[in-house]
Biopython code that builds the backbone (N, CA, C, O; Angstrom):
import numpy as np
from Bio.PDB.StructureBuilder import StructureBuilder

atoms = [
    (1, "MET", "N", (-42.699, -33.921, 24.124)),
    (1, "MET", "CA", (-41.732, -33.413, 24.884)),
    (1, "MET", "C", (-40.683, -35.086, 24.721)),
    (1, "MET", "O", (-41.045, -36.200, 24.341)),
    (2, "SER", "N", (-39.542, -34.664, 25.122)),
    (2, "SER", "CA", (-38.683, -35.847, 24.863)),
    (2, "SER", "C", (-38.590, -36.806, 26.036)),
    (2, "SER", "O", (-38.868, -36.510, 27.198)),
    (3, "GLU", "N", (-38.140, -38.062, 25.577)),
    (3, "GLU", "CA", (-38.382, -38.822, 26.382)),
    (3, "GLU", "C", (-36.832, -38.953, 27.332)),
    (3, "GLU", "O", (-35.748, -38.796, 26.770)),
    (4, "VAL", "N", (-36.952, -39.274, 28.905)),
    (4, "VAL", "CA", (-35.889, -39.491, 29.539)),
    (4, "VAL", "C", (-34.706, -40.619, 29.410)),
    (4, "VAL", "O", (-35.220, -41.593, 29.959)),
    (5, "LEU", "N", (-33.767, -40.899, 29.100)),
    (5, "LEU", "CA", (-33.441, -41.979, 29.396)),
    (5, "LEU", "C", (-32.696, -42.382, 30.351)),
    (5, "LEU", "O", (-31.746, -41.755, 30.820)),
    (6, "ALA", "N", (-33.120, -43.551, 30.723)),
    (6, "ALA", "CA", (-32.890, -44.317, 31.505)),
    (6, "ALA", "C", (-31.376, -44.314, 32.590)),
    (6, "ALA", "O", (-30.307, -44.350, 31.981)),
    (7, "TYR", "N", (-31.343, -44.288, 33.526)),
    (7, "TYR", "CA", (-29.763, -44.581, 34.204)),
    (7, "TYR", "C", (-29.321, -45.550, 33.986)),
    (7, "TYR", "O", (-30.021, -46.561, 33.939)),
    (8, "LYS", "N", (-28.097, -45.568, 33.793)),
    (8, "LYS", "CA", (-27.332, -46.979, 33.923)),
    (8, "LYS", "C", (-25.583, -46.772, 34.875)),
    (8, "LYS", "O", (-24.590, -46.074, 34.669)),
    (9, "ALA", "N", (-25.884, -47.572, 35.694)),
    (9, "ALA", "CA", (-24.625, -47.275, 36.419)),
    (9, "ALA", "C", (-23.520, -47.361, 35.978)),
    (9, "ALA", "O", (-22.543, -46.952, 36.606)),
    (10, "THR", "N", (-23.421, -48.080, 34.446)),
    (10, "THR", "CA", (-21.999, -48.096, 33.958)),
    (10, "THR", "C", (-21.744, -47.014, 33.335)),
    (10, "THR", "O", (-20.556, -46.827, 33.070)),
    (11, "GLU", "N", (-22.791, -45.919, 32.883)),
    (11, "GLU", "CA", (-22.478, -44.713, 32.191)),
    (11, "GLU", "C", (-22.460, -43.456, 32.877)),
    (11, "GLU", "O", (-23.191, -43.147, 33.819)),
    (12, "ARG", "N", (-21.496, -42.690, 32.291)),
    (12, "ARG", "CA", (-21.110, -41.268, 33.351)),
    (12, "ARG", "C", (-22.159, -40.466, 32.499)),
    (12, "ARG", "O", (-22.519, -40.670, 31.340)),
    (13, "ARG", "N", (-22.498, -39.626, 33.273)),
    (13, "ARG", "CA", (-23.593, -38.771, 32.715)),
    (13, "ARG", "C", (-22.991, -37.686, 33.281)),
    (13, "ARG", "O", (-22.237, -37.797, 34.248)),
    (14, "GLY", "N", (-23.361, -36.250, 32.564)),
    (14, "GLY", "CA", (-22.631, -35.248, 32.272)),
    (14, "GLY", "C", (-23.002, -33.939, 32.246)),
    (14, "GLY", "O", (-22.258, -33.492, 31.373)),
    (15, "GLU", "N", (-23.769, -32.897, 32.695)),
    (15, "GLU", "CA", (-24.396, -31.629, 32.391)),
    (15, "GLU", "C", (-25.558, -31.715, 32.079)),
    (15, "GLU", "O", (-26.083, -32.788, 31.781)),
    (16, "THR", "N", (-26.124, -30.665, 32.094)),
    (16, "THR", "CA", (-28.004, -30.539, 31.881)),
    (16, "THR", "C", (-28.706, -31.542, 31.240)),
    (16, "THR", "O", (-29.610, -32.202, 31.752)),
    (17, "PHE", "N", (-28.105, -31.693, 29.644)),
    (17, "PHE", "CA", (-28.969, -32.464, 28.855)),
    (17, "PHE", "C", (-28.404, -33.927, 28.633)),
    (17, "PHE", "O", (-28.821, -34.641, 27.721)),
    (18, "SER", "N", (-27.453, -34.315, 29.504)),
    (18, "SER", "CA", (-27.007, -35.525, 29.146)),
    (18, "SER", "C", (-27.884, -36.816, 29.567)),
    (18, "SER", "O", (-27.373, -37.923, 29.400)),
    (19, "TYR", "N", (-29.064, -36.724, 30.056)),
    (19, "TYR", "CA", (-29.899, -37.500, 30.231)),
    (19, "TYR", "C", (-31.353, -37.705, 29.161)),
    (19, "TYR", "O", (-32.176, -38.617, 29.082)),
    (20, "LEU", "N", (-31.209, -36.465, 28.460)),
    (20, "LEU", "CA", (-31.878, -36.454, 27.304)),
    (20, "LEU", "C", (-31.491, -37.127, 26.049)),
    (20, "LEU", "O", (-30.318, -37.500, 26.046)),
    (21, "PRO", "N", (-32.133, -37.365, 25.040)),
    (21, "PRO", "CA", (-31.655, -38.200, 23.737)),
    (21, "PRO", "C", (-30.832, -37.118, 22.973)),
    (21, "PRO", "O", (-30.988, -35.948, 23.323)),
    (22, "PRO", "N", (-30.211, -37.326, 22.243)),
    (22, "PRO", "CA", (-28.770, -36.253, 21.500)),
    (22, "PRO", "C", (-29.541, -35.184, 21.081)),
    (22, "PRO", "O", (-30.759, -35.355, 21.024)),
    (23, "MET", "N", (-29.119, -34.230, 20.810)),
    (23, "MET", "CA", (-29.608, -32.797, 20.310)),
    (23, "MET", "C", (-29.748, -32.847, 18.757)),
    (23, "MET", "O", (-28.784, -33.358, 18.188)),
    (24, "THR", "N", (-30.505, -32.524, 18.171)),
    (24, "THR", "CA", (-30.331, -32.287, 16.760)),
    (24, "THR", "C", (-29.630, -31.138, 16.455)),
    (24, "THR", "O", (-29.196, -30.391, 17.332)),
    (25, "PRO", "N", (-29.454, -30.894, 14.967)),
    (25, "PRO", "CA", (-28.614, -29.532, 15.215)),
    (25, "PRO", "C", (-30.029, -28.214, 15.101)),
    (25, "PRO", "O", (-29.839, -27.098, 15.583)),
    (26, "ASP", "N", (-30.807, -28.424, 14.702)),
    (26, "ASP", "CA", (-32.025, -27.287, 15.177)),
    (26, "ASP", "C", (-31.951, -27.131, 16.521)),
    (26, "ASP", "O", (-31.957, -25.967, 16.923)),
    (27, "ARG", "N", (-31.875, -28.080, 17.392)),
    (27, "ARG", "CA", (-32.111, -27.683, 19.095)),
    (27, "ARG", "C", (-30.816, -27.797, 19.500)),
    (27, "ARG", "O", (-30.703, -27.949, 20.717)),
    (28, "MET", "N", (-29.779, -27.772, 18.862)),
    (28, "MET", "CA", (-28.577, -27.176, 19.182)),
    (28, "MET", "C", (-28.436, -25.357, 18.899)),
    (28, "MET", "O", (-27.992, -24.394, 19.524)),
    (29, "ARG", "N", (-29.006, -25.570, 17.774)),
    (29, "ARG", "CA", (-28.786, -23.759, 17.307)),
    (29, "ARG", "C", (-29.564, -23.181, 18.195)),
    (29, "ARG", "O", (-29.155, -22.086, 18.582)),
    (30, "ARG", "N", (-31.093, -23.764, 18.890)),
    (30, "ARG", "CA", (-31.801, -22.941, 19.550)),
    (30, "ARG", "C", (-31.240, -22.754, 20.808)),
    (30, "ARG", "O", (-31.535, -21.743, 21.446)),
    (31, "GLN", "N", (-30.179, -23.902, 21.429)),
    (31, "GLN", "CA", (-29.489, -23.279, 22.785)),
    (31, "GLN", "C", (-28.982, -22.508, 22.825)),
    (31, "GLN", "O", (-28.995, -21.807, 23.836)),
    (32, "ILE", "N", (-28.051, -22.121, 21.446)),
    (32, "ILE", "CA", (-26.695, -21.219, 21.344)),
    (32, "ILE", "C", (-27.491, -19.753, 20.977)),
    (32, "ILE", "O", (-27.018, -18.639, 21.205)),
    (33, "ALA", "N", (-28.895, -20.046, 20.315)),
    (33, "ALA", "CA", (-29.137, -18.840, 20.221)),
    (33, "ALA", "C", (-30.226, -18.341, 21.658)),
    (33, "ALA", "O", (-30.460, -17.170, 21.955)),
    (34, "TYR", "N", (-30.663, -19.330, 22.250)),
    (34, "TYR", "CA", (-30.945, -18.780, 23.802)),
    (34, "TYR", "C", (-29.978, -18.566, 24.746)),
    (34, "TYR", "O", (-30.442, -18.108, 25.790)),
    (35, "LEU", "N", (-28.272, -18.816, 24.738)),
    (35, "LEU", "CA", (-27.525, -18.455, 25.810)),
    (35, "LEU", "C", (-27.137, -16.726, 25.176)),
    (35, "LEU", "O", (-26.911, -15.783, 25.934)),
    (36, "ILE", "N", (-27.135, -16.634, 23.694)),
    (36, "ILE", "CA", (-26.782, -15.467, 22.907)),
    (36, "ILE", "C", (-28.009, -14.189, 23.457)),
    (36, "ILE", "O", (-27.771, -13.025, 23.782)),
    (37, "ALA", "N", (-29.278, -14.876, 23.413)),
    (37, "ALA", "CA", (-30.292, -14.145, 24.153)),
    (37, "ALA", "C", (-30.513, -13.549, 25.583)),
    (37, "ALA", "O", (-31.205, -12.612, 25.982)),
    (38, "MET", "N", (-29.780, -14.322, 26.131)),
    (38, "MET", "CA", (-29.540, -14.112, 27.970)),
    (38, "MET", "C", (-28.158, -13.327, 27.821)),
    (38, "MET", "O", (-27.607, -13.031, 28.881)),
    (39, "ASN", "N", (-27.689, -13.049, 26.928)),
    (39, "ASN", "CA", (-26.443, -12.186, 27.161)),
    (39, "ASN", "C", (-25.071, -13.157, 27.660)),
    (39, "ASN", "O", (-24.127, -12.586, 28.206)),
    (40, "TRP", "N", (-25.051, -14.117, 27.512)),
    (40, "TRP", "CA", (-24.343, -15.106, 28.239)),
    (40, "TRP", "C", (-22.770, -14.998, 27.217)),
    (40, "TRP", "O", (-22.701, -15.225, 26.010)),
    (41, "ASN", "N", (-21.588, -14.575, 28.163)),
    (41, "ASN", "CA", (-20.621, -15.133, 27.048)),
    (41, "ASN", "C", (-20.405, -16.610, 26.672)),
    (41, "ASN", "O", (-20.360, -17.240, 27.729)),
    (42, "PRO", "N", (-20.248, -17.447, 25.597)),
    (42, "PRO", "CA", (-20.303, -18.416, 25.288)),
    (42, "PRO", "C", (-18.789, -18.325, 25.602)),
    (42, "PRO", "O", (-18.118, -17.294, 25.551)),
    (43, "ALA", "N", (-18.163, -20.113, 26.083)),
    (43, "ALA", "CA", (-16.866, -20.316, 26.013)),
    (43, "ALA", "C", (-16.632, -21.892, 25.350)),
    (43, "ALA", "O", (-17.681, -22.518, 25.198)),
    (44, "ILE", "N", (-15.731, -22.394, 25.060)),
    (44, "ILE", "CA", (-15.928, -23.803, 24.775)),
    (44, "ILE", "C", (-14.882, -24.600, 25.297)),
    (44, "ILE", "O", (-13.724, -24.215, 25.138)),
    (45, "GLU", "N", (-15.138, -25.724, 25.936)),
    (45, "GLU", "CA", (-13.874, -26.528, 26.436)),
    (45, "GLU", "C", (-14.114, -27.910, 25.827)),
    (45, "GLU", "O", (-14.991, -28.103, 24.985)),
    (46, "HIS", "N", (-13.198, -28.980, 26.346)),
    (46, "HIS", "CA", (-12.965, -29.751, 25.621)),
    (46, "HIS", "C", (-12.218, -30.761, 26.968)),
    (46, "HIS", "O", (-11.403, -30.167, 27.673)),
    (47, "SER", "N", (-12.421, -31.788, 27.191)),
    (47, "SER", "CA", (-11.856, -32.736, 28.147)),
    (47, "SER", "C", (-11.620, -34.285, 27.557)),
    (47, "SER", "O", (-12.431, -34.863, 26.834)),
    (48, "GLU", "N", (-10.236, -34.887, 28.051)),
    (48, "GLU", "CA", (-10.503, -36.466, 27.686)),
    (48, "GLU", "C", (-11.455, -36.987, 28.443)),
    (48, "GLU", "O", (-11.624, -36.562, 29.586)),
    (49, "PRO", "N", (-12.143, -37.884, 27.977)),
    (49, "PRO", "CA", (-13.490, -38.827, 28.589)),
    (49, "PRO", "C", (-13.017, -39.523, 29.912)),
    (49, "PRO", "O", (-13.874, -39.997, 30.659)),
    (50, "GLU", "N", (-11.617, -39.608, 30.247)),
    (50, "GLU", "CA", (-11.637, -39.783, 31.956)),
    (50, "GLU", "C", (-11.328, -39.558, 32.893)),
    (50, "GLU", "O", (-11.142, -40.169, 33.945)),
    (51, "LYS", "N", (-11.215, -38.191, 32.401)),
    (51, "LYS", "CA", (-11.169, -36.635, 33.151)),
    (51, "LYS", "C", (-12.313, -35.524, 33.150)),
    (51, "LYS", "O", (-12.357, -34.429, 33.709)),
    (52, "ALA", "N", (-13.061, -36.068, 32.476)),
    (52, "ALA", "CA", (-14.238, -35.363, 32.364)),
    (52, "ALA", "C", (-15.257, -35.066, 33.587)),
    (52, "ALA", "O", (-16.021, -34.107, 33.696)),
    (53, "GLY", "N", (-15.052, -36.190, 34.512)),
    (53, "GLY", "CA", (-15.523, -35.480, 36.056)),
    (53, "GLY", "C", (-15.020, -34.772, 36.537)),
    (53, "GLY", "O", (-15.584, -34.503, 37.597)),
    (54, "SER", "N", (-13.997, -34.114, 36.343)),
    (54, "SER", "CA", (-13.027, -33.189, 37.001)),
    (54, "SER", "C", (-13.692, -31.832, 36.509)),
    (54, "SER", "O", (-14.251, -31.540, 35.452)),
    (55, "ASN", "N", (-13.390, -31.021, 37.810)),
    (55, "ASN", "CA", (-13.607, -29.439, 37.593)),
    (55, "ASN", "C", (-12.808, -28.846, 36.141)),
    (55, "ASN", "O", (-13.286, -28.056, 35.327)),
    (56, "PHE", "N", (-11.605, -29.422, 36.112)),
    (56, "PHE", "CA", (-10.535, -28.721, 35.091)),
    (56, "PHE", "C", (-11.197, -29.417, 33.663)),
    (56, "PHE", "O", (-11.711, -30.530, 33.549)),
    (57, "TRP", "N", (-11.020, -28.467, 32.727)),
    (57, "TRP", "CA", (-11.301, -28.993, 31.379)),
    (57, "TRP", "C", (-10.777, -27.950, 30.596)),
    (57, "TRP", "O", (-11.174, -26.811, 30.842)),
    (58, "TYR", "N", (-9.925, -28.139, 29.661)),
    (58, "TYR", "CA", (-9.209, -27.557, 28.488)),
    (58, "TYR", "C", (-10.026, -26.432, 28.155)),
    (58, "TYR", "O", (-11.102, -26.623, 27.587)),
    (59, "LEU", "N", (-9.624, -25.239, 28.453)),
    (59, "LEU", "CA", (-10.259, -23.984, 26.960)),
    (59, "LEU", "C", (-9.644, -24.247, 25.852)),
    (59, "LEU", "O", (-8.496, -24.599, 25.581)),
    (60, "TRP", "N", (-10.954, -23.937, 25.010)),
    (60, "TRP", "CA", (-10.930, -23.430, 23.353)),
    (60, "TRP", "C", (-10.641, -22.405, 23.071)),
    (60, "TRP", "O", (-11.682, -21.827, 22.758)),
    (61, "LYS", "N", (-9.580, -21.573, 22.948)),
    (61, "LYS", "CA", (-9.347, -20.226, 22.735)),
    (61, "LYS", "C", (-9.673, -19.936, 24.160)),
    (61, "LYS", "O", (-9.604, -20.623, 25.179)),
    (62, "LEU", "N", (-10.193, -18.246, 23.836)),
    (62, "LEU", "CA", (-10.624, -17.351, 25.007)),
    (62, "LEU", "C", (-12.134, -17.387, 24.978)),
    (62, "LEU", "O", (-12.633, -17.501, 23.859)),
    (63, "PRO", "N", (-12.885, -17.317, 25.937)),
    (63, "PRO", "CA", (-14.193, -17.049, 25.907)),
    (63, "PRO", "C", (-14.807, -15.986, 24.543)),
    (63, "PRO", "O", (-13.928, -15.187, 24.220)),
    (64, "PHE", "N", (-15.263, -15.933, 24.250)),
    (64, "PHE", "CA", (-16.114, -15.336, 22.879)),
    (64, "PHE", "C", (-17.353, -14.172, 23.574)),
    (64, "PHE", "O", (-18.583, -14.138, 23.538)),
    (65, "PHE", "N", (-16.412, -13.394, 24.122)),
    (65, "PHE", "CA", (-17.104, -12.171, 24.822)),
    (65, "PHE", "C", (-17.916, -11.374, 23.879)),
    (65, "PHE", "O", (-17.266, -10.642, 23.132)),
    (66, "GLY", "N", (-18.946, -11.366, 23.783)),
    (66, "GLY", "CA", (-20.178, -10.336, 23.536)),
    (66, "GLY", "C", (-20.174, -10.804, 21.593)),
    (66, "GLY", "O", (-20.126, -9.941, 20.717)),
    (67, "GLU", "N", (-20.240, -12.390, 21.299)),
    (67, "GLU", "CA", (-20.306, -12.979, 20.339)),
    (67, "GLU", "C", (-21.757, -12.861, 20.205)),
    (67, "GLU", "O", (-22.405, -12.897, 21.251)),
    (68, "ARG", "N", (-22.531, -12.691, 18.823)),
    (68, "ARG", "CA", (-23.833, -12.946, 18.975)),
    (68, "ARG", "C", (-24.174, -13.435, 17.551)),
    (68, "ARG", "O", (-25.304, -13.205, 17.119)),
    (69, "SER", "N", (-23.092, -14.225, 16.641)),
    (69, "SER", "CA", (-23.324, -15.259, 15.626)),
    (69, "SER", "C", (-23.713, -16.789, 16.136)),
    (69, "SER", "O", (-23.056, -17.366, 17.002)),
    (70, "VAL", "N", (-24.232, -17.048, 15.842)),
    (70, "VAL", "CA", (-24.851, -18.788, 15.818)),
    (70, "VAL", "C", (-23.739, -19.108, 15.570)),
    (70, "VAL", "O", (-22.775, -19.452, 16.254)),
    (71, "ASP", "N", (-23.949, -18.952, 14.368)),
    (71, "ASP", "CA", (-22.815, -19.810, 13.359)),
    (71, "ASP", "C", (-21.467, -19.939, 13.616)),
    (71, "ASP", "O", (-20.897, -21.029, 13.654)),
    (72, "ARG", "N", (-20.837, -18.686, 13.824)),
    (72, "ARG", "CA", (-19.708, -18.809, 14.755)),
    (72, "ARG", "C", (-19.451, -19.455, 15.639)),
    (72, "ARG", "O", (-18.282, -19.775, 15.854)),
    (73, "ILE", "N", (-20.453, -19.842, 16.415)),
    (73, "ILE", "CA", (-20.068, -20.393, 17.633)),
    (73, "ILE", "C", (-20.193, -21.919, 17.272)),
    (73, "ILE", "O", (-19.270, -22.614, 17.698)),
    (74, "LEU", "N", (-21.350, -22.666, 16.436)),
    (74, "LEU", "CA", (-21.421, -23.559, 15.751)),
    (74, "LEU", "C", (-19.935, -24.144, 15.394)),
    (74, "LEU", "O", (-19.432, -25.146, 15.900)),
    (75, "SER", "N", (-19.313, -23.240, 14.350)),
    (75, "SER", "CA", (-18.205, -23.520, 13.624)),
    (75, "SER", "C", (-16.793, -23.766, 14.492)),
    (75, "SER", "O", (-15.829, -24.495, 14.259)),
    (76, "GLU", "N", (-17.060, -22.923, 15.498)),
    (76, "GLU", "CA", (-15.887, -22.850, 16.585)),
    (76, "GLU", "C", (-15.971, -24.345, 17.271)),
    (76, "GLU", "O", (-14.927, -24.995, 17.320)),
    (77, "LEU", "N", (-17.129, -24.881, 17.776)),
    (77, "LEU", "CA", (-17.738, -25.902, 18.480)),
    (77, "LEU", "C", (-17.082, -27.308, 17.192)),
    (77, "LEU", "O", (-16.440, -28.324, 17.460)),
    (78, "GLU", "N", (-17.530, -26.846, 15.946)),
    (78, "GLU", "CA", (-16.968, -28.067, 14.928)),
    (78, "GLU", "C", (-15.164, -28.041, 14.830)),
    (78, "GLU", "O", (-14.427, -28.997, 14.591)),
    (79, "ALA", "N", (-14.844, -26.833, 15.061)),
    (79, "ALA", "CA", (-13.088, -26.712, 14.986)),
    (79, "ALA", "C", (-12.490, -27.604, 16.410)),
    (79, "ALA", "O", (-11.565, -28.416, 16.408)),
    (80, "CYS", "N", (-13.166, -27.254, 17.362)),
    (80, "CYS", "CA", (-12.720, -27.800, 18.629)),
    (80, "CYS", "C", (-12.803, -29.602, 18.335)),
    (80, "CYS", "O", (-12.015, -30.459, 18.735)),
    (81, "HIS", "N", (-13.523, -29.698, 17.853)),
    (81, "HIS", "CA", (-13.964, -31.259, 17.706)),
    (81, "HIS", "C", (-13.180, -32.138, 16.904)),
    (81, "HIS", "O", (-12.927, -33.324, 17.118)),
    (82, "ARG", "N", (-12.747, -31.249, 15.740)),
    (82, "ARG", "CA", (-11.901, -31.678, 14.863)),
    (82, "ARG", "C", (-10.766, -31.811, 15.271)),
    (82, "ARG", "O", (-10.172, -32.862, 15.027)),
    (83, "ALA", "N", (-10.144, -30.771, 16.016)),
    (83, "ALA", "CA", (-8.932, -30.857, 16.622)),
    (83, "ALA", "C", (-8.417, -31.967, 17.754)),
    (83, "ALA", "O", (-7.281, -32.394, 17.961)),
    (84, "ASN", "N", (-9.683, -32.271, 18.409)),
    (84, "ASN", "CA", (-9.598, -32.809, 19.563)),
    (84, "ASN", "C", (-10.672, -34.121, 19.138)),
    (84, "ASN", "O", (-11.777, -34.055, 19.677)),
    (85, "PRO", "N", (-10.515, -34.877, 18.547)),
    (85, "PRO", "CA", (-11.398, -36.028, 18.559)),
    (85, "PRO", "C", (-11.562, -37.032, 19.405)),
    (85, "PRO", "O", (-12.651, -37.604, 19.360)),
    (86, "GLY", "N", (-10.872, -37.351, 20.065)),
    (86, "GLY", "CA", (-10.964, -38.289, 21.713)),
    (86, "GLY", "C", (-11.678, -37.895, 22.223)),
    (86, "GLY", "O", (-12.498, -38.749, 22.562)),
    (87, "HIS", "N", (-12.038, -36.358, 22.733)),
    (87, "HIS", "CA", (-12.421, -35.561, 23.942)),
    (87, "HIS", "C", (-13.617, -35.527, 23.746)),
    (87, "HIS", "O", (-14.108, -35.839, 22.661)),
    (88, "HIS", "N", (-14.320, -35.132, 24.790)),
    (88, "HIS", "CA", (-15.484, -34.567, 25.263)),
    (88, "HIS", "C", (-15.170, -33.301, 24.584)),
    (88, "HIS", "O", (-14.001, -32.922, 24.507)),
    (89, "VAL", "N", (-16.119, -32.640, 24.098)),
    (89, "VAL", "CA", (-16.717, -30.933, 23.894)),
    (89, "VAL", "C", (-17.650, -30.359, 24.663)),
    (89, "VAL", "O", (-18.712, -30.980, 24.694)),
    (90, "ARG", "N", (-17.602, -29.454, 25.243)),
    (90, "ARG", "CA", (-19.230, -28.504, 25.829)),
    (90, "ARG", "C", (-18.749, -27.267, 25.442)),
    (90, "ARG", "O", (-17.623, -26.819, 25.227)),
    (91, "LEU", "N", (-20.279, -26.660, 25.393)),
    (91, "LEU", "CA", (-20.074, -25.222, 25.763)),
    (91, "LEU", "C", (-20.847, -24.601, 26.872)),
    (91, "LEU", "O", (-21.828, -25.006, 27.495)),
    (92, "ILE", "N", (-20.154, -23.523, 26.952)),
    (92, "ILE", "CA", (-20.364, -22.813, 28.439)),
    (92, "ILE", "C", (-21.409, -21.560, 28.374)),
    (92, "ILE", "O", (-21.628, -21.057, 27.272)),
    (93, "GLY", "N", (-21.837, -21.224, 29.142)),
    (93, "GLY", "CA", (-22.353, -19.674, 28.800)),
    (93, "GLY", "C", (-22.312, -18.775, 30.243)),
    (93, "GLY", "O", (-23.242, -18.955, 31.029)),
    (94, "PHE", "N", (-21.328, -17.888, 30.567)),
    (94, "PHE", "CA", (-21.076, -17.404, 31.764)),
    (94, "PHE", "C", (-22.127, -16.254, 31.688)),
    (94, "PHE", "O", (-22.236, -15.415, 30.794)),
    (95, "ASP", "N", (-22.762, -16.372, 32.644)),
    (95, "ASP", "CA", (-23.604, -14.935, 32.962)),
    (95, "ASP", "C", (-22.539, -13.499, 33.495)),
    (95, "ASP", "O", (-21.684, -13.814, 34.323)),
    (96, "ASN", "N", (-22.553, -12.621, 33.243)),
    (96, "ASN", "CA", (-21.497, -11.597, 33.956)),
    (96, "ASN", "C", (-22.390, -11.034, 35.098)),
    (96, "ASN", "O", (-21.747, -10.626, 36.065)),
    (97, "TYR", "N", (-23.796, -10.926, 35.184)),
    (97, "TYR", "CA", (-24.142, -11.041, 36.234)),
    (97, "TYR", "C", (-24.368, -10.988, 37.271)),
    (97, "TYR", "O", (-24.689, -10.069, 38.025)),
    (98, "THR", "N", (-24.118, -12.604, 37.444)),
    (98, "THR", "CA", (-24.055, -13.650, 38.624)),
    (98, "THR", "C", (-22.767, -13.873, 38.689)),
    (98, "THR", "O", (-22.576, -13.955, 39.902)),
    (99, "GLN", "N", (-21.798, -14.018, 38.186)),
    (99, "GLN", "CA", (-20.445, -14.164, 38.028)),
    (99, "GLN", "C", (-20.372, -15.517, 38.128)),
    (99, "GLN", "O", (-19.452, -15.953, 38.819)),
    (100, "SER", "N", (-21.322, -16.514, 37.465)),
    (100, "SER", "CA", (-21.223, -17.667, 37.391)),
    (100, "SER", "C", (-21.710, -18.689, 35.774)),
    (100, "SER", "O", (-21.878, -18.041, 34.742)),
    (101, "GLN", "N", (-21.849, -19.895, 35.749)),
    (101, "GLN", "CA", (-22.210, -20.658, 34.709)),
    (101, "GLN", "C", (-23.956, -20.108, 34.298)),
    (101, "GLN", "O", (-24.855, -20.414, 35.082)),
    (102, "GLY", "N", (-24.222, -19.420, 33.217)),
    (102, "GLY", "CA", (-25.640, -19.514, 33.014)),
    (102, "GLY", "C", (-25.894, -21.098, 32.763)),
    (102, "GLY", "O", (-26.676, -21.755, 33.451)),
    (103, "THR", "N", (-25.108, -21.643, 31.652)),
    (103, "THR", "CA", (-25.353, -22.925, 31.456)),
    (103, "THR", "C", (-24.265, -23.823, 31.110)),
    (103, "THR", "O", (-23.167, -23.272, 31.192)),
    (104, "ALA", "N", (-24.240, -24.916, 30.785)),
    (104, "ALA", "CA", (-23.430, -25.893, 30.131)),
    (104, "ALA", "C", (-23.629, -27.273, 30.017)),
    (104, "ALA", "O", (-24.054, -28.076, 30.847)),
    (105, "PHE", "N", (-23.195, -27.451, 28.674)),
    (105, "PHE", "CA", (-23.529, -29.062, 28.394)),
    (105, "PHE", "C", (-22.516, -29.200, 27.257)),
    (105, "PHE", "O", (-21.837, -28.349, 26.682)),
    (106, "ILE", "N", (-22.632, -30.744, 27.077)),
    (106, "ILE", "CA", (-21.715, -31.241, 26.404)),
    (106, "ILE", "C", (-22.154, -31.344, 25.015)),
    (106, "ILE", "O", (-23.157, -32.047, 24.895)),
    (107, "VAL", "N", (-21.668, -30.818, 23.859)),
    (107, "VAL", "CA", (-21.945, -30.876, 22.642)),
    (107, "VAL", "C", (-21.750, -32.179, 22.018)),
    (107, "VAL", "O", (-22.695, -32.944, 21.825)),
    (108, "TYR", "N", (-20.414, -32.480, 21.663)),
    (108, "TYR", "CA", (-19.789, -33.599, 21.508)),
    (108, "TYR", "C", (-18.883, -34.606, 22.339)),
    (108, "TYR", "O", (-17.911, -34.217, 22.987)),
    (109, "ARG", "N", (-19.235, -35.771, 22.272)),
    (109, "ARG", "CA", (-18.858, -37.033, 23.404)),
    (109, "ARG", "C", (-17.891, -37.767, 22.489)),
    (109, "ARG", "O", (-18.060, -38.080, 21.310)),
    (110, "ALA", "N", (-17.034, -37.938, 23.131)),
    (110, "ALA", "CA", (-15.840, -38.839, 22.548)),
    (110, "ALA", "C", (-16.246, -40.040, 22.108)),
    (110, "ALA", "O", (-16.594, -40.867, 22.950)),
    (111, "GLY", "N", (-16.282, -40.385, 20.651)),
    (111, "GLY", "CA", (-16.494, -41.911, 19.874)),
    (111, "GLY", "C", (-18.209, -41.382, 19.359)),
    (111, "GLY", "O", (-18.898, -42.253, 18.828)),
    (112, "GLY", "N", (-18.757, -40.109, 19.524)),
    (112, "GLY", "CA", (-20.220, -40.158, 18.806)),
    (112, "GLY", "C", (-20.205, -38.956, 19.084)),
    (112, "GLY", "O", (-19.221, -38.277, 19.377)),
    (113, "ARG", "N", (-21.582, -38.551, 18.986)),
    (113, "ARG", "CA", (-22.347, -36.982, 18.914)),
    (113, "ARG", "C", (-23.336, -37.076, 20.207)),
    (113, "ARG", "O", (-24.066, -36.127, 20.496)),
]
sb = StructureBuilder()
sb.init_structure("model")
sb.init_model(0)
sb.init_chain("A")
sb.init_seg("    ")
for serial, (resi, resn, name, xyz) in enumerate(atoms, 1):
    if name == "N":
        sb.init_residue(resn, " ", resi, " ")
    sb.init_atom(name, np.array(xyz, "f"), 0.0, 1.0, " ", f" {name:<3s}", serial, name[0])
structure = sb.get_structure()
């Protein structure tokens, strides 16, 4: 089991996995495969670090409705990160049934992974 990171009042945390150590590429692939298996629609968003606490993040392209390829989602995450190197990049899984987010987590943090 992963060790939980200690909370520091000077650090901003965001989303589900931010209290765990950074994801390995294999864990990232498994999280994306889970999102697809749940039939959630992936969407990629990015934001400046100082605005990351806001509810408004910039949408990278349109949500990938019906996308079933883990590799395609990974390549779009990488493309968003390359185009916006000073931004945080997160992946969201929209659940059509509940009309809400099924998952959301930051994939790239500004200044590091």
